Backbone bond lengths (Angstrom), bond angles and torsions (degrees), N, CA, C in turn:
res aa  C-N    CA-C-N  psi(-1)  N-CA   C-N-CA  omega(-1)  CA-C   N-CA-C  phi
1 M - - - 1.445 - - 1.518 111.16 -
2 A 1.329 116.76 -39.37 1.455 120.40 -179.85 1.522 111.09 -66.82
3 D 1.327 116.73 -34.29 1.461 120.01 178.99 1.519 111.11 -65.38
4 K 1.325 116.69 -37.07 1.461 120.73 179.04 1.534 110.55 -64.01
5 F 1.332 116.10 -41.92 1.456 120.72 179.01 1.521 111.13 -65.73
6 K 1.329 117.05 -42.47 1.462 120.77 178.39 1.514 111.15 -63.34
7 T 1.322 117.16 -37.66 1.458 120.89 177.93 1.520 110.59 -64.47
8 K 1.342 117.41 -42.38 1.461 120.65 178.34 1.521 110.98 -62.35
9 L 1.332 116.57 -42.08 1.462 120.06 178.74 1.525 111.18 -65.50
10 R 1.307 116.30 -40.22 1.469 120.93 179.56 1.533 110.41 -63.51
11 L 1.333 116.65 -43.20 1.462 120.15 179.05 1.526 111.53 -67.10
12 A 1.336 117.02 -38.08 1.462 120.36 177.58 1.518 110.67 -64.51
13 E 1.321 117.11 -39.67 1.465 120.90 178.28 1.521 110.91 -64.85
14 R 1.311 117.34 -38.40 1.470 120.84 176.98 1.527 111.26 -63.63
15 R 1.344 116.65 -42.54 1.466 119.94 177.72 1.517 110.75 -63.48
16 R 1.336 116.83 -41.84 1.458 121.31 -179.72 1.527 110.54 -61.88
17 K 1.318 117.00 -44.73 1.469 120.57 179.55 1.522 111.38 -65.79
18 R 1.326 116.38 -38.63 1.463 120.10 179.86 1.532 110.75 -63.82
19 V 1.323 116.57 -42.85 1.463 120.63 179.24 1.524 110.37 -66.24
20 R 1.334 116.63 -45.71 1.471 120.57 -176.72 1.521 113.48 -70.97
21 S 1.331 118.34 -20.76 1.461 119.38 177.56 1.519 111.24 -70.51
22 K 1.324 116.49 -22.79 1.465 121.06 -178.45 1.523 113.05 -99.71
23 I 1.333 117.42 -15.91 1.465 121.84 -172.76 1.521 110.22 -119.62
24 S 1.328 115.73 133.27 1.449 120.75 173.30 1.521 108.25 -148.57
25 G 1.312 116.62 139.75 1.449 121.05 -179.11 1.521 111.47 -94.40
26 T 1.320 115.89 138.30 1.454 121.88 176.67 1.526 108.23 -114.91
27 S 1.313 116.66 177.25 1.462 118.73 179.08 1.529 111.13 -70.37
28 E 1.356 117.92 -27.81 1.469 120.53 176.86 1.519 111.69 -78.94
29 K 1.340 116.61 -35.65 1.462 121.54 -177.35 1.534 108.57 -137.06
30 P 1.339 117.66 83.82 1.471 120.23 -177.10 1.534 111.90 -71.16
31 R 1.317 114.80 172.16 1.464 122.24 -175.34 1.528 109.43 -99.92
32 L 1.330 116.28 127.57 1.464 122.72 174.16 1.520 106.99 -96.54
33 T 1.327 116.80 108.43 1.455 121.03 -176.54 1.524 110.27 -107.88
34 V 1.321 115.46 145.65 1.454 122.22 -176.58 1.519 109.38 -119.37
35 C 1.319 116.19 132.94 1.461 122.32 174.24 1.521 106.97 -121.30
36 K 1.324 115.86 131.04 1.459 120.67 -175.87 1.527 109.09 -126.27
37 T 1.329 116.16 129.43 1.454 121.22 172.31 1.522 107.77 -113.90
38 L 1.313 117.21 -175.45 1.458 118.95 -178.64 1.526 112.90 -65.79
39 K 1.334 117.27 -31.73 1.464 120.28 -177.24 1.525 113.88 -109.37
40 H 1.324 118.42 -27.12 1.452 120.82 -169.06 1.526 112.10 -128.89
41 V 1.331 114.97 162.61 1.460 123.07 176.63 1.522 107.51 -131.38
42 Y 1.319 116.18 136.77 1.455 122.04 179.37 1.522 108.48 -127.82
43 A 1.314 117.12 145.98 1.458 122.10 175.91 1.523 108.20 -137.66
44 Q 1.322 115.38 141.09 1.453 119.04 175.68 1.515 109.73 -143.62
45 I 1.317 114.93 151.49 1.458 121.97 177.48 1.514 106.94 -106.74
46 V 1.347 115.28 122.66 1.454 121.49 -171.21 1.526 109.87 -122.60
47 D 1.330 115.48 135.65 1.467 122.36 171.08 1.529 106.61 -99.30
48 D 1.333 117.00 103.14 1.463 120.90 -175.89 1.518 113.31 -71.27
49 S 1.320 117.95 -28.01 1.462 119.49 -179.09 1.531 111.41 -67.44
50 N 1.336 117.67 -34.51 1.461 121.71 177.53 1.523 112.73 -101.07
51 G 1.335 117.63 -10.52 1.452 121.18 -179.26 1.513 113.15 69.16
52 Q 1.340 117.07 39.84 1.461 120.89 -176.57 1.525 110.59 -122.86
53 T 1.320 115.72 144.40 1.454 121.51 170.43 1.525 107.16 -91.25
54 L 1.321 116.31 120.47 1.460 120.93 -175.50 1.528 112.59 -89.45
55 A 1.337 117.04 -34.42 1.458 120.70 179.85 1.526 108.66 -152.44
56 F 1.340 115.95 150.15 1.445 121.25 -179.62 1.517 109.78 -142.51
57 A 1.332 116.69 138.11 1.465 121.78 172.96 1.518 107.94 -146.70
58 G 1.296 115.93 145.79 1.458 121.18 179.14 1.512 109.89 -156.13
59 T 1.310 115.77 170.20 1.458 119.21 -179.16 1.521 112.05 -67.95
60 L 1.317 117.49 -15.56 1.464 121.10 178.11 1.526 113.12 -100.73
61 S 1.336 118.02 -0.28 1.464 121.24 178.49 1.526 110.17 -65.20
62 K 1.311 116.12 147.78 1.466 120.56 -175.27 1.528 112.18 -61.14
63 N 1.331 117.23 -41.35 1.459 119.89 -176.06 1.526 112.38 -78.81
64 V 1.334 118.56 -10.51 1.461 121.88 -175.55 1.527 111.65 -112.31
65 A 1.314 118.17 -26.28 1.468 122.19 -170.56 1.524 113.22 -58.96
66 D 1.343 117.92 -39.04 1.461 118.92 -178.83 1.524 111.98 -69.43
67 K 1.330 117.70 -34.89 1.468 121.18 176.68 1.528 110.67 -71.02
68 V 1.325 116.84 -37.25 1.462 121.01 -179.81 1.524 110.21 -67.85
69 S 1.327 117.19 -35.62 1.465 119.60 -179.25 1.529 111.38 -65.34
70 K 1.328 117.26 -24.80 1.463 121.02 177.99 1.528 111.86 -83.51
71 A 1.331 117.23 -15.87 1.462 121.11 -179.68 1.528 109.78 -69.80
72 K 1.315 115.76 143.60 1.458 120.05 -176.53 1.525 112.32 -81.64
73 T 1.331 117.18 -35.08 1.463 120.66 -177.47 1.521 109.93 -124.57
74 K 1.336 115.97 167.44 1.454 120.62 177.54 1.524 110.84 -68.03
75 T 1.331 116.97 -29.08 1.462 120.91 177.53 1.528 110.38 -66.90
76 D 1.311 116.76 -39.95 1.467 120.15 175.93 1.525 110.77 -64.13
77 G 1.319 117.09 -36.76 1.459 121.24 175.60 1.511 111.69 -63.58
78 A 1.336 117.15 -37.98 1.463 121.31 177.67 1.523 110.79 -65.77
79 K 1.324 117.35 -35.29 1.468 120.82 176.64 1.526 110.63 -63.60
80 V 1.318 116.29 -40.70 1.465 120.96 178.49 1.525 109.96 -62.81
81 V 1.329 116.92 -42.04 1.464 121.06 178.99 1.527 110.02 -65.16
82 G 1.330 117.95 -39.89 1.464 121.24 178.04 1.518 112.47 -61.53
83 L 1.317 116.50 -43.34 1.467 119.80 177.18 1.520 111.31 -66.00
84 A 1.325 117.13 -37.82 1.465 120.93 -179.73 1.526 111.19 -66.79
85 I 1.334 117.93 -41.99 1.469 120.08 -179.57 1.528 110.06 -68.32
86 A 1.329 117.30 -33.83 1.465 119.92 176.93 1.527 110.69 -66.92
87 E 1.309 116.60 -39.17 1.467 121.30 178.63 1.533 110.79 -64.98
88 L 1.336 116.21 -44.07 1.468 119.88 178.39 1.528 111.13 -64.41
89 A 1.330 116.82 -37.24 1.461 120.68 179.19 1.522 110.87 -65.99
90 K 1.324 116.79 -40.36 1.468 120.23 178.25 1.531 110.98 -62.13
91 E 1.334 116.40 -39.25 1.457 120.16 178.44 1.524 111.37 -62.32
92 K 1.318 117.03 -33.16 1.465 121.85 179.32 1.526 112.35 -86.52
93 G 1.339 117.44 -3.88 1.456 120.94 179.54 1.519 113.87 83.96
94 I 1.312 117.51 22.40 1.461 122.09 -179.77 1.522 108.53 -100.45
95 T 1.327 116.26 125.66 1.461 119.99 177.65 1.522 112.10 -119.48
96 K 1.329 117.55 -29.65 1.463 121.05 -178.88 1.519 109.78 -112.77
97 V 1.330 115.77 133.21 1.461 121.55 178.56 1.525 109.28 -138.20
98 V 1.321 114.89 165.85 1.460 122.79 172.57 1.520 106.05 -107.76
99 F 1.322 118.34 131.04 1.460 121.69 -175.24 1.523 110.62 -89.43
100 D 1.327 115.63 127.65 1.460 122.98 179.24 1.522 107.99 -119.36
101 R 1.315 116.73 110.24 1.465 121.43 -177.29 1.513 112.45 -88.99
102 N 1.330 118.08 0.85 1.463 123.90 -175.87 1.518 109.31 59.69
103 S 1.313 118.69 -134.03 1.457 120.46 -179.01 1.520 111.50 -95.67
104 N 1.326 117.42 9.47 1.459 121.81 -177.93 1.517 110.72 -85.83
105 L 1.311 116.29 149.90 1.450 120.98 173.34 1.529 109.04 -74.64
106 Y 1.327 116.57 150.45 1.464 120.91 176.36 1.524 107.07 -79.63
107 H 1.330 114.86 79.41 1.450 121.08 -173.66 1.526 107.99 -161.32
108 G 1.303 117.32 149.56 1.458 120.92 174.58 1.511 113.56 68.34
109 R 1.335 115.76 -123.30 1.466 120.67 -175.17 1.518 112.24 -67.66
110 V 1.332 117.61 -34.76 1.463 120.49 179.60 1.531 109.56 -66.54
111 R 1.311 116.07 -43.37 1.467 120.55 178.65 1.530 110.92 -65.86
112 A 1.323 117.84 -41.39 1.461 121.58 179.16 1.522 111.08 -61.96
113 L 1.321 116.77 -41.68 1.461 120.95 178.23 1.527 110.12 -63.88
114 A 1.319 117.40 -44.41 1.466 121.19 -179.07 1.521 111.60 -63.90
115 E 1.316 117.22 -44.38 1.465 119.97 -179.53 1.526 111.40 -66.79
116 A 1.330 117.10 -37.20 1.468 120.13 177.55 1.522 110.77 -67.24
117 A 1.329 117.00 -36.82 1.470 120.23 177.67 1.534 109.74 -65.75
118 R 1.310 116.66 -37.86 1.485 119.81 176.46 1.520 110.43 -64.89
119 E 1.328 116.78 -43.21 1.465 120.42 177.65 1.533 110.81 -62.46
120 G 1.308 116.62 -32.67 1.460 121.59 -179.91 1.518 113.76 -74.76
121 G 1.338 117.52 -9.88 1.458 120.27 175.41 1.512 116.00 118.95
122 L 1.335 118.56 -1.44 1.458 119.42 177.63 1.526 109.78 -80.81
123 D 1.325 115.10 144.26 1.459 121.37 -179.25 1.520 109.04 -114.07
124 F 1.330 116.99 118.30 1.457 121.91 175.04 1.495 110.67 -154.47
């Protein structure tokens, strides 16, 4: 059983490295990265050239948590996070980003977050 788990982690790490080898955020076009756990979704906008996090939103963030608690599904919560990260990006003057899905498939909560961020005004 432990070998199966290690294999899954190894494959996820390979996917993460493959995605990150092609994607890098600059100050003109930062990277929107998504982290997904079993209960929560987090998104942050990162400038890799300066090594700075420009904006952060998650299901546990103070400004998002009350809206997420009203959501019926985890996918609806991801949509709320996507809209929140787009709003924070607009406040910072960011309109274009590069999307980094990490080792996650572009499906379900990751896709919902991305589409909500696009609706919120981010271009990627």
